[in-house]
C-alpha positions as CSV (number, residue, x, y, z in Angstrom):
1,X,15.0,-18.1,-7.1
2,X,13.3,-15.9,-4.5
3,X,9.9,-16.9,-3.2
4,X,6.9,-14.7,-4.2
5,X,5.7,-12.1,-1.7
6,X,2.8,-13.4,0.2
7,X,2.9,-10.7,2.9
8,X,5.3,-8.1,4.1
9,X,8.5,-9.3,5.8
10,X,9.2,-8.5,9.4
11,X,10.3,-4.9,10.0
12,X,8.9,-3.8,6.6
13,X,7.4,-0.4,6.7
14,X,4.4,0.3,4.5
15,X,4.0,3.8,3.1
16,X,0.8,5.1,1.3
17,X,1.3,8.1,-1.0
18,X,-1.6,10.5,-0.2
19,X,-3.4,12.1,-3.1
20,X,-3.5,10.3,-6.5
21,X,-0.9,9.1,-8.9
22,X,-0.8,8.7,-12.6
23,X,-1.3,5.0,-13.0
24,X,0.5,4.9,-16.3
25,X,3.7,5.0,-14.3
26,X,5.6,1.8,-14.1
27,X,8.7,0.7,-12.1
28,X,10.8,3.7,-13.0
29,X,8.1,6.4,-12.7
30,X,7.0,5.1,-9.3
31,X,10.5,4.7,-8.0
32,X,11.2,8.3,-9.1
33,X,8.0,9.5,-7.3
34,X,9.2,7.6,-4.1
35,X,12.5,9.5,-4.2
36,X,11.2,13.0,-5.2
37,X,7.7,13.3,-3.7
38,X,7.9,11.0,-0.7
39,X,11.7,11.6,0.0
40,X,12.2,7.9,0.6
41,X,14.5,5.3,-0.9
42,X,12.6,2.9,-3.2
43,X,15.3,0.2,-2.7
44,X,15.2,0.1,1.1
45,X,12.8,-2.9,1.2
46,X,9.7,-0.9,2.3
47,X,6.4,-1.1,0.4
48,X,5.1,2.0,-1.3
49,X,1.4,2.1,-2.2
50,X,-0.2,4.4,-4.8
51,X,-3.8,5.0,-6.0
52,X,-5.1,6.3,-9.3
53,X,-7.5,9.2,-9.7
54,X,-10.6,7.1,-10.1
55,X,-9.8,5.2,-6.9
56,X,-10.3,1.7,-8.2
57,X,-6.7,0.9,-8.9
58,X,-3.6,0.6,-6.6
59,X,0.0,-0.2,-7.3
60,X,2.5,-1.4,-4.7
61,X,6.2,-1.0,-5.4
62,X,8.8,-2.8,-3.3
63,X,12.4,-4.1,-3.4
64,X,13.0,-7.7,-2.3
65,X,15.9,-10.0,-2.8
66,X,17.6,-7.7,-5.3
67,X,14.5,-7.2,-7.4
68,X,12.2,-4.3,-7.8
69,X,8.6,-5.6,-7.7
70,X,5.3,-4.0,-8.8
71,X,1.9,-5.3,-7.7
72,X,-1.3,-3.9,-9.1
73,X,-4.9,-4.5,-7.9
74,X,-8.2,-3.2,-9.4
75,X,-11.6,-3.3,-7.7
76,X,-14.4,-4.2,-10.0
77,X,-16.8,-2.2,-7.7
78,X,-16.1,0.5,-5.2
79,X,-13.0,2.5,-4.4
80,X,-10.0,1.9,-2.2
81,X,-10.1,3.9,1.1
82,X,-7.4,6.6,1.0
83,X,-6.0,9.3,3.2
84,X,-7.8,12.6,2.9
85,X,-4.6,14.6,2.5
86,X,-3.7,15.9,-1.0
87,X,0.0,15.1,-0.5
88,X,2.5,13.5,1.8
89,X,2.8,9.9,3.0
90,X,0.9,7.8,5.6
91,X,2.4,4.7,7.4
92,X,0.2,1.6,7.6
93,X,0.5,-1.6,9.6
94,X,0.5,-5.0,7.9
95,X,-3.1,-5.5,9.0
96,X,-4.2,-2.2,7.6
97,X,-2.5,-3.0,4.2
98,X,-4.4,-6.3,4.2
99,X,-7.7,-4.4,4.7
100,X,-6.9,-1.8,2.1
101,X,-6.1,-4.5,-0.6
102,X,-9.3,-6.3,0.2
103,X,-11.3,-3.2,-0.4
104,X,-12.2,-2.4,3.2
105,X,-11.8,0.9,4.9
106,X,-8.6,0.5,6.9
107,X,-9.0,4.0,8.5
108,X,-12.0,2.9,10.7
109,X,-12.0,-0.8,11.1
110,X,-14.9,-2.2,13.1
111,X,-13.8,-4.0,16.2
112,X,-15.4,-7.5,16.6
113,X,-17.4,-8.0,19.8
114,X,-15.4,-10.1,22.1
115,X,-16.8,-12.4,24.8
116,X,-16.2,-11.1,28.3
117,X,-15.7,-14.6,29.7
118,X,-15.2,-18.1,28.4
119,X,-17.8,-19.5,30.9
């Protein structure tokens, strides 16, 4: 039995579908959207992230160990930060995906003040 996904595997690309997606879509509908709208292969092992019109729900579709997986997350307050474009796809890093899923604005993360010296 494959272990559950805790975080993206090494060399996994993360693609965010700009605009909004009908969140009634499940595995098949989102896989079809990956192929037709994003022109990508939903079975390549990359993660594809979609957001609903209200902005409080995201779904991640990914292929791992011979299985198509669907992860959904809803914010009780606020909205997920999303690309401003109406269409297309944006690539994220693992860190940016983590920020997005925690409800932070991954587009403009605030850099933590770092000490100049250890002394």
